[in-house]
C-alpha positions as CSV (number, residue, x, y, z in Angstrom):
1,M,-3.6,25.4,-6.5
2,A,0.0,24.6,-5.8
3,A,-0.8,23.6,-2.3
4,S,-3.5,21.2,-3.3
5,T,-1.4,19.5,-5.9
6,L,1.6,19.2,-3.4
7,S,-0.9,17.7,-0.9
8,A,-2.1,15.1,-3.4
9,M,1.5,14.4,-4.4
10,A,2.6,14.0,-0.9
11,E,-0.2,11.3,-0.2
12,N,0.6,9.6,-3.5
13,Q,4.3,9.1,-2.5
14,N,3.2,6.2,-0.3
15,P,0.8,4.3,-2.6
16,A,-0.9,1.3,-1.1
17,P,1.3,-1.9,-1.4
18,P,0.0,-4.4,-3.9
19,T,-2.6,-6.7,-2.4
20,P,-2.2,-10.4,-2.8
21,A,-5.3,-12.4,-3.5
22,D,-6.3,-16.1,-3.6
23,S,-3.3,-18.2,-3.9
24,N,-5.2,-20.6,-5.9
25,T,-6.0,-18.0,-8.5
26,S,-3.7,-18.6,-11.4
27,S,-2.1,-16.1,-13.6
28,T,-5.0,-16.3,-15.9
29,G,-7.3,-15.1,-13.2
30,V,-9.1,-18.4,-12.8
31,T,-9.6,-19.7,-9.3
32,D,-9.4,-23.3,-8.4
33,G,-10.1,-23.6,-4.8
34,S,-11.2,-20.3,-3.2
35,P,-14.5,-18.8,-4.4
36,T,-14.7,-17.2,-7.8
37,P,-15.0,-13.4,-7.4
38,V,-18.6,-12.3,-7.8
39,P,-18.8,-9.4,-10.4
40,R,-19.7,-6.2,-8.7
41,S,-19.4,-2.6,-9.8
42,P,-16.7,-0.6,-7.8
43,V,-19.4,1.6,-6.2
44,R,-21.4,-1.5,-4.8
45,S,-18.2,-2.9,-3.6
46,L,-17.1,0.2,-1.7
47,L,-20.6,0.8,-0.4
48,R,-20.1,-2.3,1.7
49,L,-17.5,-0.5,3.7
50,W,-20.2,2.0,4.9
51,P,-21.1,0.0,8.1
52,Y,-17.6,0.3,9.2
53,A,-17.0,3.9,8.0
54,R,-20.2,5.1,9.6
55,E,-18.6,5.5,13.0
56,A,-16.2,8.0,11.5
57,R,-18.6,9.7,9.1
58,W,-18.5,13.1,10.9
59,R,-14.8,13.1,10.7
60,I,-14.9,12.0,7.0
61,F,-17.5,14.8,6.3
62,G,-15.4,17.3,8.1
63,S,-12.3,16.3,6.1
64,M,-14.4,16.8,2.9
65,A,-15.5,20.2,4.2
66,A,-12.0,21.3,5.0
67,A,-10.6,20.0,1.5
68,G,-13.6,21.6,-0.2
69,L,-13.1,25.0,1.4
70,A,-9.4,24.8,0.6
71,S,-10.2,23.9,-3.1
72,L,-12.8,26.6,-3.4
73,S,-10.3,29.2,-2.0
74,V,-8.2,28.4,-5.0
75,L,-11.2,29.4,-7.2
76,A,-11.3,32.8,-5.5
77,V,-7.8,33.5,-6.7
78,P,-9.0,34.3,-10.3
79,I,-11.6,36.7,-9.0
80,V,-8.8,38.6,-7.2
81,L,-6.6,38.5,-10.3
82,R,-9.3,40.1,-12.4
83,K,-9.7,42.8,-10.0
84,I,-6.0,43.3,-10.1
85,V,-5.6,43.4,-13.8
86,D,-8.8,45.5,-14.5
87,G,-8.1,47.8,-11.5
88,P,-4.6,48.8,-10.2
89,V,-2.7,47.3,-13.3
90,A,-5.0,49.0,-15.9
91,H,-5.0,52.2,-13.9
92,H,-1.4,52.1,-12.7
93,D,-2.7,52.4,-9.2
94,L,0.1,50.9,-6.9
95,A,-1.7,51.8,-3.6
96,G,-4.8,49.8,-4.7
97,L,-2.6,46.8,-5.5
98,W,-1.5,46.0,-1.9
99,P,-4.9,45.1,-0.4
100,L,-5.5,42.7,-3.3
101,A,-2.0,41.2,-2.9
102,V,-2.7,40.6,0.9
103,A,-6.0,38.9,-0.1
104,L,-4.0,36.6,-2.4
105,L,-1.6,35.7,0.5
106,L,-4.4,35.0,2.9
107,L,-6.1,32.7,0.4
108,G,-2.8,30.7,0.0
109,L,-2.5,30.4,3.8
110,A,-6.1,29.4,4.1
111,E,-5.6,26.7,1.5
112,A,-2.5,25.3,3.2
113,G,-4.1,25.4,6.7
114,L,-7.3,23.8,5.6
115,F,-5.4,20.9,3.9
116,G,-3.4,20.3,7.0
117,I,-6.6,20.2,9.2
118,R,-8.1,17.7,6.8
119,R,-5.3,15.2,7.5
120,I,-5.5,15.7,11.3
121,I,-9.3,15.2,11.3
122,V,-9.3,11.7,9.8
123,A,-6.0,10.1,10.8
124,R,-7.1,8.6,14.2
125,P,-10.7,7.6,13.4
126,L,-9.7,5.8,10.2
127,A,-7.0,4.0,12.0
128,K,-9.7,2.8,14.3
129,V,-11.9,1.7,11.4
130,E,-9.0,-0.4,10.1
131,T,-8.5,-1.9,13.4
132,R,-12.1,-2.9,13.6
133,L,-12.0,-4.3,10.1
134,R,-8.9,-6.4,11.0
135,G,-10.4,-7.5,14.3
136,D,-13.7,-8.7,12.6
137,L,-11.7,-10.6,10.0
138,F,-9.5,-12.3,12.5
139,A,-12.6,-13.3,14.5
140,K,-14.3,-14.6,11.5
141,L,-11.3,-16.7,10.6
142,Q,-11.5,-18.2,14.0
143,R,-15.1,-19.3,13.6
144,L,-14.8,-20.7,10.1
145,P,-14.6,-24.4,9.8
146,I,-11.4,-26.3,9.1
147,S,-12.7,-27.1,5.5
148,F,-12.4,-23.4,4.8
149,H,-8.7,-23.3,6.0
150,D,-8.0,-26.4,4.0
151,R,-9.0,-24.5,0.8
152,W,-7.4,-21.1,1.6
153,P,-3.6,-20.9,2.1
154,S,-2.7,-18.8,5.1
155,G,-0.6,-16.4,3.1
156,Q,-3.7,-15.3,1.3
157,L,-5.6,-14.7,4.3
158,L,-2.8,-12.8,5.8
159,S,-2.7,-10.4,2.8
160,R,-6.4,-9.7,3.3
161,A,-5.7,-8.7,6.9
162,T,-2.8,-6.5,6.2
163,S,-2.3,-4.8,2.6
164,D,-6.0,-5.0,1.6
165,L,-7.1,-3.2,4.8
166,F,-4.4,-0.5,4.2
167,V,-5.8,0.1,0.7
168,M,-9.3,0.5,2.0
169,R,-8.2,2.8,4.8
170,L,-6.2,5.0,2.4
171,F,-9.2,5.1,0.1
172,L,-11.4,6.5,2.9
173,A,-8.8,8.9,3.9
174,F,-7.9,10.4,0.5
175,P,-9.5,9.2,-2.8
176,L,-13.1,9.0,-1.3
177,V,-12.6,12.7,-0.1
178,F,-11.2,14.1,-3.2
179,L,-13.7,12.2,-5.6
180,V,-16.4,14.2,-3.9
181,V,-14.4,17.5,-3.4
182,N,-12.8,17.6,-6.9
183,S,-16.2,16.8,-8.5
184,T,-17.7,19.7,-6.5
185,V,-14.8,22.0,-7.3
186,F,-15.0,21.1,-11.0
187,L,-18.8,22.0,-11.1
188,T,-18.2,25.2,-9.3
189,G,-15.3,26.2,-11.5
190,T,-17.3,25.3,-14.6
191,A,-20.1,27.5,-13.5
192,L,-17.6,30.3,-12.8
193,M,-16.2,30.0,-16.2
194,F,-19.7,30.3,-17.7
195,V,-20.2,33.5,-15.7
196,L,-17.0,34.9,-16.9
197,D,-17.6,34.1,-20.6
198,W,-19.9,31.3,-21.9
199,R,-18.2,31.2,-25.2
200,L,-14.8,30.4,-23.8
201,A,-16.5,28.0,-21.4
202,L,-18.0,26.0,-24.2
203,I,-14.6,25.7,-26.0
204,T,-13.0,24.6,-22.7
205,L,-15.5,21.8,-22.1
206,I,-15.4,20.3,-25.6
207,P,-13.2,17.4,-24.4
208,A,-15.8,16.5,-21.7
209,I,-17.7,13.9,-23.7
210,P,-14.7,12.0,-25.1
211,L,-13.2,12.1,-21.7
212,M,-16.3,10.5,-20.1
213,I,-16.3,7.7,-22.8
214,Y,-12.6,7.0,-22.4
215,T,-12.9,7.0,-18.6
216,R,-15.7,4.5,-18.6
217,R,-13.6,2.1,-20.7
218,F,-10.6,2.6,-18.4
219,E,-12.6,1.8,-15.5
220,A,-13.6,-1.6,-16.6
221,G,-10.2,-2.6,-17.9
222,Y,-8.3,-1.3,-14.9
223,S,-10.6,-3.0,-12.4
224,A,-10.0,-6.4,-14.2
225,A,-6.2,-5.8,-14.3
226,S,-6.1,-4.7,-10.7
227,R,-7.8,-7.8,-9.5
228,L,-5.5,-10.0,-11.6
229,A,-2.5,-8.3,-10.1
230,Q,-3.8,-8.9,-6.6
231,D,-4.4,-12.5,-7.5
232,Q,-0.9,-12.9,-8.8
233,N,0.5,-11.1,-5.8
234,G,-1.2,-13.6,-3.6
235,D,0.5,-16.5,-5.6
236,L,3.7,-14.8,-4.9
237,A,3.1,-14.2,-1.3
238,T,2.2,-17.9,-0.8
239,V,5.5,-18.9,-2.5
240,V,7.5,-16.7,-0.1
241,E,5.7,-18.0,2.9
242,E,6.0,-21.7,2.0
243,S,9.7,-21.2,1.2
244,V,10.3,-19.6,4.6
245,L,8.4,-22.2,6.6
246,G,9.8,-25.1,4.6
247,I,13.4,-23.7,4.4
248,R,14.9,-26.8,6.1
249,I,13.3,-29.2,3.5
250,L,14.4,-27.0,0.6
251,K,17.9,-26.9,2.0
252,A,17.9,-30.6,2.8
253,F,16.8,-31.7,-0.6
254,G,18.6,-29.0,-2.5
255,R,15.5,-27.7,-4.0
256,H,16.0,-24.0,-3.3
257,R,16.7,-23.4,-6.9
258,T,13.3,-24.9,-7.9
259,M,11.6,-22.6,-5.4
260,A,13.6,-19.6,-6.7
261,E,12.5,-20.5,-10.3
262,E,8.9,-20.6,-9.1
263,F,9.3,-17.2,-7.4
264,R,10.8,-15.7,-10.6
265,R,8.0,-17.0,-12.7
266,H,5.4,-15.6,-10.4
267,S,7.3,-12.3,-10.2
268,A,7.4,-12.2,-14.0
269,E,3.6,-12.7,-14.3
270,L,2.9,-10.0,-11.7
271,R,5.3,-7.6,-13.5
272,E,3.6,-8.0,-16.8
273,T,0.2,-7.2,-15.1
274,E,1.6,-4.2,-13.3
275,L,3.0,-2.9,-16.6
276,R,-0.3,-3.3,-18.2
277,K,-1.9,-1.4,-15.4
278,A,0.7,1.2,-15.8
279,G,-0.1,1.3,-19.5
280,L,-3.8,1.8,-18.9
281,L,-3.2,4.5,-16.4
282,G,-0.6,6.2,-18.7
283,N,-2.9,6.3,-21.6
284,L,-5.7,7.8,-19.5
285,W,-3.2,10.4,-18.2
286,A,-2.3,11.3,-21.7
287,V,-5.9,11.7,-22.7
288,I,-7.1,13.7,-19.6
289,V,-4.0,15.9,-19.7
290,G,-3.7,16.3,-23.6
291,L,-7.4,17.0,-24.5
292,P,-7.9,19.8,-21.8
293,E,-4.5,21.4,-22.8
294,L,-5.7,21.5,-26.4
295,A,-9.1,23.1,-25.3
296,L,-7.2,25.5,-23.1
297,G,-5.1,26.6,-26.0
298,G,-8.1,27.1,-28.1
299,A,-9.8,29.2,-25.4
300,L,-6.7,31.2,-25.0
301,A,-6.6,32.0,-28.8
302,A,-10.3,32.8,-28.9
303,G,-10.0,35.0,-25.8
304,A,-7.1,37.0,-27.4
305,V,-9.3,37.7,-30.4
306,L,-12.2,38.7,-28.1
307,V,-9.9,41.1,-26.1
308,A,-8.4,42.6,-29.3
309,H,-11.9,43.4,-30.6
310,D,-12.8,44.8,-27.1
311,E,-15.5,42.2,-26.6
312,L,-13.7,40.9,-23.5
313,S,-11.5,42.7,-20.9
314,A,-8.0,41.5,-20.1
315,G,-8.8,41.0,-16.5
316,T,-11.7,38.6,-17.4
317,L,-9.5,36.6,-19.7
318,V,-6.8,36.3,-17.0
319,A,-9.5,35.3,-14.6
320,F,-11.0,32.7,-17.0
321,L,-7.5,31.2,-17.8
322,S,-6.6,31.2,-14.1
323,T,-9.9,29.3,-13.3
324,A,-9.3,26.8,-16.1
325,L,-5.7,26.1,-14.7
326,A,-7.1,25.7,-11.2
327,L,-9.3,23.0,-12.6
328,R,-6.5,21.0,-14.0
329,W,-5.9,19.1,-10.8
330,P,-9.6,18.0,-10.3
331,V,-9.5,16.8,-14.0
332,E,-6.0,15.3,-14.0
333,S,-6.7,13.6,-10.7
334,I,-9.6,11.5,-12.2
335,G,-7.2,8.9,-13.6
336,W,-5.4,8.3,-10.3
337,L,-8.7,8.6,-8.1
338,L,-10.5,6.1,-10.3
339,G,-7.5,3.7,-10.4
340,F,-7.1,3.8,-6.6
341,A,-11.0,3.4,-6.2
342,A,-10.8,0.3,-8.5
343,E,-8.0,-1.2,-6.3
344,A,-9.9,-0.4,-3.1
345,A,-13.1,-2.0,-4.6
346,S,-11.1,-5.1,-5.4
347,A,-9.7,-5.1,-1.9
348,A,-13.1,-4.8,-0.4
349,N,-14.3,-7.7,-2.6
350,R,-11.5,-9.8,-1.3
351,Y,-12.1,-8.8,2.3
352,F,-15.8,-9.6,2.0
353,E,-15.2,-12.9,0.2
354,V,-13.9,-14.1,3.6
355,M,-16.6,-12.3,5.7
356,D,-19.4,-13.8,3.6
357,E,-18.2,-17.4,4.1
358,P,-20.9,-19.3,5.9
359,E,-20.2,-20.4,9.4
360,P,-21.4,-23.8,10.7
361,A,-24.4,-23.1,12.8
362,D,-25.1,-24.6,16.2
363,L,-28.5,-26.0,15.4
364,P,-30.5,-27.9,18.1
365,T,-31.3,-31.4,17.1
366,G,-34.4,-31.7,19.2
367,D,-33.0,-34.9,20.9
368,D,-33.1,-35.0,24.7
369,P,-30.1,-36.2,26.6
370,S,-30.5,-39.9,27.4
371,E,-28.8,-42.4,29.7
372,D,-26.5,-43.2,26.8
373,R,-23.2,-42.1,28.5
374,G,-19.7,-41.7,26.9
375,I,-19.1,-41.1,23.3
376,R,-21.4,-42.5,20.6
377,F,-21.1,-42.4,16.8
378,T,-24.3,-43.2,15.1
379,G,-24.5,-43.6,11.3
380,V,-21.7,-41.0,10.8
381,R,-20.9,-40.3,7.2
382,F,-18.3,-37.8,6.0
383,R,-16.9,-36.6,2.6
384,Y,-14.7,-33.6,2.0
385,P,-16.4,-30.7,0.4
386,D,-14.0,-30.6,-2.6
387,A,-14.1,-34.4,-3.1
388,P,-15.2,-35.5,-6.7
389,A,-19.0,-36.1,-7.0
390,D,-18.5,-39.7,-8.0
391,S,-16.2,-40.6,-5.2
392,P,-17.3,-42.7,-2.3
393,D,-17.7,-41.2,1.2
394,L,-14.5,-41.4,3.3
395,L,-16.7,-42.5,6.3
396,A,-19.6,-44.5,5.1
397,G,-21.6,-45.1,8.2
398,I,-19.6,-45.2,11.6
399,D,-21.4,-46.8,14.4
400,L,-19.2,-46.9,17.6
401,H,-19.7,-46.4,21.3
402,I,-16.9,-45.5,23.8
403,R,-18.2,-46.2,27.3
404,P,-17.7,-43.7,30.1
405,G,-14.1,-43.9,31.6
406,E,-13.0,-46.2,28.7
407,T,-10.1,-45.8,26.4
408,L,-10.7,-47.0,22.9
409,A,-7.9,-47.4,20.4
410,L,-8.8,-46.6,16.7
411,V,-6.7,-48.5,14.3
412,G,-6.7,-48.8,10.4
413,A,-4.6,-48.7,7.3
414,T,-3.1,-45.4,6.2
415,G,-5.8,-43.2,4.5
416,S,-8.7,-45.1,6.1
417,G,-10.0,-41.9,7.8
418,K,-8.9,-42.3,11.4
419,T,-7.7,-38.7,11.8
420,T,-10.8,-37.4,10.0
421,L,-13.0,-39.3,12.4
422,T,-11.3,-37.8,15.5
423,A,-11.6,-34.3,14.0
424,L,-15.4,-34.7,14.0
425,L,-15.5,-35.1,17.7
426,P,-14.5,-31.3,18.5
427,R,-16.4,-30.3,15.3
428,L,-13.3,-29.3,13.4
429,Y,-15.4,-30.8,10.5
430,E,-19.1,-31.4,10.3
431,P,-20.4,-34.9,9.6
432,T,-22.2,-35.2,6.3
433,A,-24.8,-37.4,8.0
434,G,-25.4,-39.1,11.3
435,A,-24.9,-38.0,14.8
436,I,-22.2,-37.8,17.6
437,T,-23.2,-37.6,21.2
438,L,-21.3,-36.9,24.5
439,D,-23.1,-38.4,27.5
440,G,-26.2,-38.6,25.5
441,T,-26.1,-35.0,24.2
442,D,-25.7,-34.2,20.6
443,I,-22.5,-32.2,20.0
444,R,-24.5,-29.9,17.8
445,D,-26.5,-28.9,20.8
446,L,-23.4,-27.7,22.6
447,P,-22.0,-24.3,22.0
448,R,-18.6,-24.7,20.4
449,E,-16.8,-23.1,23.3
450,E,-18.4,-25.6,25.8
451,L,-17.7,-28.6,23.4
452,R,-14.1,-27.7,23.1
453,R,-13.7,-27.1,26.8
454,Q,-14.9,-30.7,27.4
455,V,-13.0,-32.3,24.5
456,A,-9.1,-31.9,24.4
457,V,-7.1,-32.9,21.4
458,A,-3.5,-33.8,20.7
459,F,-2.7,-34.2,17.0
460,E,0.0,-36.4,15.4
461,E,1.7,-33.2,14.0
462,P,2.1,-31.0,16.9
463,T,1.7,-27.2,16.3
464,L,3.4,-24.8,18.7
465,F,3.2,-21.1,18.6
466,S,5.7,-18.2,18.8
467,A,5.3,-18.0,22.6
468,T,6.8,-19.4,25.7
469,V,6.5,-23.1,26.8
470,R,4.1,-22.1,29.6
471,E,1.8,-20.1,27.2
472,N,1.8,-23.1,24.7
473,V,0.8,-25.6,27.4
474,L,-1.6,-23.4,29.1
475,M,-3.5,-22.8,25.8
476,G,-5.2,-26.2,26.6
477,A,-6.6,-24.6,29.9
478,P,-5.9,-20.9,30.4
479,G,-7.2,-21.2,34.0
480,A,-5.0,-24.1,35.1
481,D,-2.8,-23.5,38.2
482,G,0.9,-24.3,38.7
483,E,0.2,-27.8,40.1
484,Q,-1.8,-28.7,37.1
485,L,0.8,-27.4,34.7
486,A,3.5,-29.3,36.5
487,R,1.4,-32.5,36.5
488,A,0.7,-32.2,32.8
489,L,4.4,-31.8,32.0
490,A,5.2,-34.7,34.1
491,T,2.6,-36.9,32.4
492,A,4.1,-36.0,29.0
493,Q,7.7,-36.6,30.4
494,A,8.6,-33.0,29.5
495,G,11.4,-32.7,32.0
496,F,13.6,-31.2,29.2
497,V,11.7,-28.0,29.8
498,D,13.9,-27.3,33.0
499,K,17.1,-27.5,30.9
500,L,15.8,-24.8,28.5
501,P,17.5,-21.3,28.9
502,D,14.5,-19.8,30.6
503,G,12.6,-22.9,31.7
504,L,8.9,-22.4,31.3
505,D,9.4,-18.9,30.0
506,T,11.6,-19.9,27.1
507,E,10.3,-18.7,23.7
508,V,10.0,-21.8,21.5
509,G,10.0,-19.8,18.2
510,E,7.8,-20.0,15.2
511,Q,6.2,-23.4,14.9
512,G,8.3,-24.6,17.7
513,L,11.2,-25.4,15.3
514,S,13.8,-24.6,18.1
515,L,12.7,-28.0,19.7
516,S,13.0,-31.5,18.4
517,G,10.0,-33.3,17.0
518,G,9.7,-35.5,20.2
519,Q,9.8,-32.3,22.4
520,R,7.1,-30.6,20.4
521,Q,4.9,-33.7,20.6
522,R,5.3,-34.0,24.4
523,L,4.3,-30.3,24.8
524,A,1.4,-30.9,22.7
525,L,0.4,-33.8,24.9
526,A,0.8,-31.7,28.0
527,R,-1.4,-29.1,26.3
528,A,-4.1,-31.7,25.9
529,V,-4.1,-33.1,29.4
530,V,-3.4,-30.0,31.5
531,G,-7.2,-29.1,31.8
532,E,-8.1,-32.7,33.0
533,P,-10.7,-32.9,30.3
534,R,-13.8,-35.1,30.4
535,F,-13.1,-36.5,26.9
536,L,-9.7,-36.9,25.4
537,V,-8.7,-37.4,21.6
538,L,-5.2,-38.5,21.0
539,D,-4.1,-38.9,17.4
540,D,-1.0,-41.1,17.6
541,P,0.5,-38.9,20.2
542,L,3.8,-40.8,20.7
543,S,4.9,-41.4,17.2
544,A,8.0,-39.0,17.5
545,L,9.2,-40.5,20.8
546,D,12.1,-43.0,21.3
547,V,11.3,-46.3,22.8
548,H,12.4,-45.4,26.3
549,T,10.5,-42.1,26.5
550,E,7.5,-43.7,25.0
551,A,7.4,-46.3,27.7
552,L,7.6,-43.6,30.4
553,V,4.8,-41.5,28.8
554,E,2.6,-44.5,28.4
555,R,3.0,-45.3,32.1
556,A,2.0,-41.8,33.1
557,L,-0.7,-41.6,30.6
558,R,-2.5,-44.8,32.0
559,Q,-3.2,-42.6,35.2
560,V,-4.7,-39.8,33.1
561,L,-6.7,-42.2,30.9
562,A,-8.2,-43.9,33.9
563,D,-10.2,-40.8,34.8
564,T,-11.3,-39.7,31.3
565,T,-13.1,-41.1,28.3
566,A,-10.6,-41.3,25.5
567,L,-10.4,-42.0,21.8
568,V,-6.7,-42.8,20.8
569,V,-5.6,-43.3,17.1
570,A,-2.9,-46.0,17.3
571,H,-0.4,-47.2,14.7
572,R,1.7,-49.4,16.9
573,P,0.9,-52.2,19.3
574,S,2.5,-50.4,22.3
575,T,-0.1,-47.6,21.8
576,V,-2.9,-50.0,21.3
577,L,-2.1,-51.6,24.7
578,L,-3.1,-48.3,26.5
579,A,-6.7,-49.0,25.4
580,D,-9.4,-51.1,27.1
581,R,-10.8,-51.9,23.7
582,V,-9.8,-51.6,20.1
583,A,-11.9,-50.6,16.9
584,L,-10.7,-51.5,13.4
585,L,-11.7,-48.9,10.7
586,A,-11.7,-50.2,7.1
587,D,-13.7,-49.3,4.0
588,G,-15.2,-46.3,5.8
589,R,-16.8,-48.5,8.5
590,I,-16.0,-50.0,11.9
591,T,-15.4,-53.6,10.9
592,A,-14.4,-55.1,14.3
593,V,-14.4,-54.1,18.0
594,G,-12.8,-55.9,20.9
595,T,-9.9,-56.2,23.0
596,H,-6.4,-56.5,21.6
597,Q,-6.1,-60.0,22.3
598,E,-9.7,-60.9,21.0
599,L,-9.1,-59.1,17.8
600,L,-5.6,-60.9,17.3
601,Q,-7.5,-64.3,17.5
602,S,-10.7,-63.5,15.7
603,C,-9.8,-60.7,13.1
604,P,-7.2,-61.6,10.3
605,A,-7.3,-58.0,9.0
606,Y,-6.4,-56.8,12.5
607,R,-3.7,-59.3,12.9
608,A,-2.2,-58.4,9.6
609,L,-2.4,-54.6,10.5
610,M,-0.5,-55.1,13.8
611,S,2.1,-57.4,12.3
612,G,2.7,-55.0,9.4
613,E,1.7,-57.5,6.8
614,S,-1.0,-55.2,5.3
615,E,1.6,-52.3,4.7
616,L,4.0,-54.7,3.2
617,E,1.5,-56.2,0.9
618,G,0.4,-52.7,-0.1
619,A,4.0,-51.6,-0.8
620,L,4.6,-54.7,-3.0
621,A,1.4,-54.1,-4.9
622,R,2.6,-50.5,-5.7
């Protein structure tokens, strides 16, 4: 018994860390962006882990067998004690005591050894299960559309890939095993008590009914509190992540105290919920420990009376009480095991909330490729999934043709939908209606991997990764050779790379913040052109460059654009001049198409946009 209790305590010394949940779940538990949790029983939630746990099922069953044998060996101790009391002790037979004492020693060694084997059996396979769960989640996140990532803060997804998976693995390793083992031991021990004396057994089992009722209530309340704590922890994790990533802004504007207050508020909410969880668990422990102790005291008193009237042997009473004491851990562990099971069920729900998200399908349109070459938008409409129902579409019917080898500049007022339109081409978003074709083939007919091999993108806000300069640029074309890499860097006027401490092998740090904005933008441009793509999408790629560097980049870009079909979002006349033609986007539609000079002469809205009059009028109106 002591060994099993110590084993349980040892595993409980490192409880699962709290698991953050949806960041857009408020302290009241109401979600406002990510999906509302679907009510499921803990058993149904945990059963969803079986496809992953199946590969380790024999190890899990072996762990249960080892733990079961170890626990059953504890129940053999009262039988030996009965023989000692009614035999050598009653008859003062010292010689007959030694074999039974050795038997007790062997039972203790067997218990300790079997619990050690249980740990060894499951450690490696369950680590593999956790790795597979994490790998599937990461792969799912890569396949989900940008609209999903717009709704889910990255801190919440990170918590599902780390702490939630730890909770699920620990549940498979310990609580799952002992929910089965302790139930078996309890039933076996109860049967043994009835064999020893049915009257004392009935007295001992009196608390069973109130315990079952109270445990049922506890399970419902603790599950709700556990999910709320995970949600609040997710809010807290998001605050930490945003404060770290935005530390320069916080310091520059002196807003660190505001963020600290936000952190304290979320911490206080989480603290209150954790205290409520502790209160629920404490009340359960008081009940499951107190009631059996009272029943055991009653059984002891009744047993003493029976022994005094020679209706029960002293050895049988000792064996009965030893059996009842051996069942204390299976009974007392109910609270902790059920509590952990509730947290694991909540973690499983959070994991499968992401895994159940629908992925955009590559559905064939049935159209045959035509002679319609280049890029064509036909009747393209788009609205964001979370847009109000009564709001107009952001793109209300785009019809636009970019000829093969042509560069078309897309211009429009701020908020007109230029960036959104460019994001539709590589299918970062899916059009609400209409079609987009590349050389006559609908992009929905192309596997995403093939589509994104043909279409390269450089965004206005360049994103770099914690990797070397070389790795960041070659992300645009992993198979590019050294000559292509050098040519891409030259096109982007990224000669500054040679002055970095380790040249191309210099680590740029998280988000590339060790570089200036212009340097990050030039590396992002090099990443877009390194693979010499057939189609190129550039979203104001020169906005962070000084006038001199911009002129050099534009001169080099002209050579690249001459061999590709390109869509360039432009905000300045200098960028517009890179294009063969210009399209004006306004009110969700293409309202004018022509050369720069043609539109200056024929389109007042374009003329006002290029001169800055539209922005000035908008500012005055505000």
